[in-house]
N, C-alpha and C positions, 0 to 999 in steps of 0.2 A: 362409615365415612365415605361418601362418594368422591371419586377422583375429580369430577367436574366441580363439586362443591369446594373441594380443597383448592383447586386451581383458581376458582373465582375468588375465594377468600384471600389467596396469596396475591392476586392482582389488585384487590382492594387495599390490602396493607401496603403494597408497593406504591400505589397511586397516592394514598394518604400521606405516606412518608415523603414523597416527592413534593406534593403541592403544599404541605404544611411547613416543611423543615429545610427546603433547599432553594430559597429565593436568591441567595447571594451567589454571584458568578465566581467569587473567590472560593466560597464554600464548595461549589460544584467542582471547581478545578482541583481543589485539595482532595475531594472525593475521587476524582479521576486518578490522581497520584496514589491515593490510598488503595484504590481498587487494583491498579496495576501491580503494586508491591504485594498486595494480598494474594493475587494469582501466582506470583513468583513464590511466595511463602507456602502456598498450597503444594506446589511442586517440590519444594525443599522438605516438606513434611516426610516424604518417602525416602529422603536421602540423609537429612541432618535435622531432626526435630528441634533441638535447642536453637540452632541457627535460624530456622524458620520462625520460631517464636520471637527471637530478637528482632528480626526484620518486621514481623507483624506488629509488634508493640512499638518499636522505636520509630518506624516510618509510617506504617499503615494506620495504626490507631492514633498516633500523635497527630498526624496531618488531618485525619478525619475529625477528631474531636476538636482540634484547633479551629477548624472551619465552623463548627457549631457554636463554640464558646465565644469566639472573637469576631466573627464576620457575619453570622446569620442575624438578620434584624430581630430585635426583641420587642418592637412596638406592636401596635395594632395591625393585624393582617387584613388589609382591605380586599385582597384577592379572594380570601376565603371567609371574610367577615367574622374573624375570630380573634380574641385577645391572646397574647402570649401565654397568659396564665391558663386559659382554657385549653390551649394546645398541649401545655405541659401536663395538665390533669388527665387528658384523654389519651396520651401517647401510649401505644401498646408496649413498646420496648423500654429502653433505658431513657428516661427524661434527664434533664441536666442535673437535677439533684442526685439521681442514682448514678449518673456518670461521674460525678465528683467523688462519690464513695469508691467506685470501681477504679478510677485513676489514682486515687490516694493509695489504695491497696497495691496497685502496680508500682507506684513510685516508692512506696515504703518497703516492698519486699526485699530489695538488695540490702537495706539496713538490717532487716531481720536476719539475713544470711551472714552479715558481718558479726552480729551479736551471737548467732548460733551457727558456727561454720559448717556443721553437718546437718543443719536444719532438723534438730532433734532426732538424728539418726537416719533421716531420709537419704542422705548421701553417705557413702562408705567412708570417706575421709574428707577433711577440709581441702579446699582448693589450694594447689601448690603454687599457682601463679595467676596472673590476671586473666589469661585466656580460659583457664579452668573455672575461675570464678564467674566469668561471663557466661560460660556454658551452663553452669549450675543455675545462674539467674535465668537463663533461657528456659531451662526445665521448669523453674518455678512459674515463669510467665505463661508457659504452655498450659500448665494445669490450672492457673488462674483463669485463662481464657475459656477452658473447658468448663470450669466451675461456674463462671459468670454466665455462660450460655445455658447450662443446665438449670441453674438456680432460677433464672427468669422464666425459662420454659415451664418448669414445674410450678412456679408461682402463678403463671397465667392459667395453668390447669385449674387451679382453685378459684381464680378471679373471674375468668371468662370462658373456661371450658378447655377440654383436651385439644380440640381442633385448633382453637386460636393459638395455643401454645406451640403445637407442632408446626402450624403455618408460620408463626413468627420465627421459629428455629430454622425452618427451611429458607425463609426470606434472608435471614442473617448470613447463612452459609453460602447463599447464591448471590448476595448483594454485589460482590466484586465484579462478577460477570455482567450483571444488569447495569451497574453504575458506569461501566466502560461504554456500554451502548447508549446510556442516557446522557452522559456528561462529556463525551469525547470532543464536543465542539465548544465546551465552556471556555477553554483558554483562548480560543479565537474571539469569542465575544469580549473577553477581558481586554485583549489587544486593541479592540475597537472602542474601548472606553466604557463598555456597558458593565456596571457594577452589580446591577440588580436585574434578574430575569423578569421581564414584564408579565410572564405567565399568561400570555394570551390564550394558550391552549387549555389552561385550567378554566379560565372564564368561559371559553367556548364550550367546554365539557359541561 
């Protein structure tokens, strides 16, 4: 696997992700919020992993996925001349259907901890208070995030090849930094009343 081929494939995945799935200025702004909080969560991983996971899921993932589910247009994409169904079918990462499953696992995991206070022996003892419970949930969400990343990466190994899987994993891990560069002006466009990115740069490309 050549470095130049890897970087080119990474650039293509990033470009396709932007042009297909980020037309809404609200979605872009929520991605900016998500990216900033993800960067903070990355730093917290070295200090307090369960707190990092709580921030990543409660703020970063929630805002990011809310942008896709509630604000991104689902009709025909005239910029790319593609239907929503086609874009969902060709999406390299988690499409909306897969995201529903992932978010359901995220939302349901605290209920599992309530039913199994030691998580089948994964924790030494049940949480003694709300803070301990939250930290145990944080550990669950951390491993859920790792599992979700690795599952789709390995899945892509079989579907589209090892390079595609590794490129996608690299893209996901570096998306927060890239999104800050890409969408830092999105809130300004919103303040000017622009709800949809005209995507002139995409059409020019």
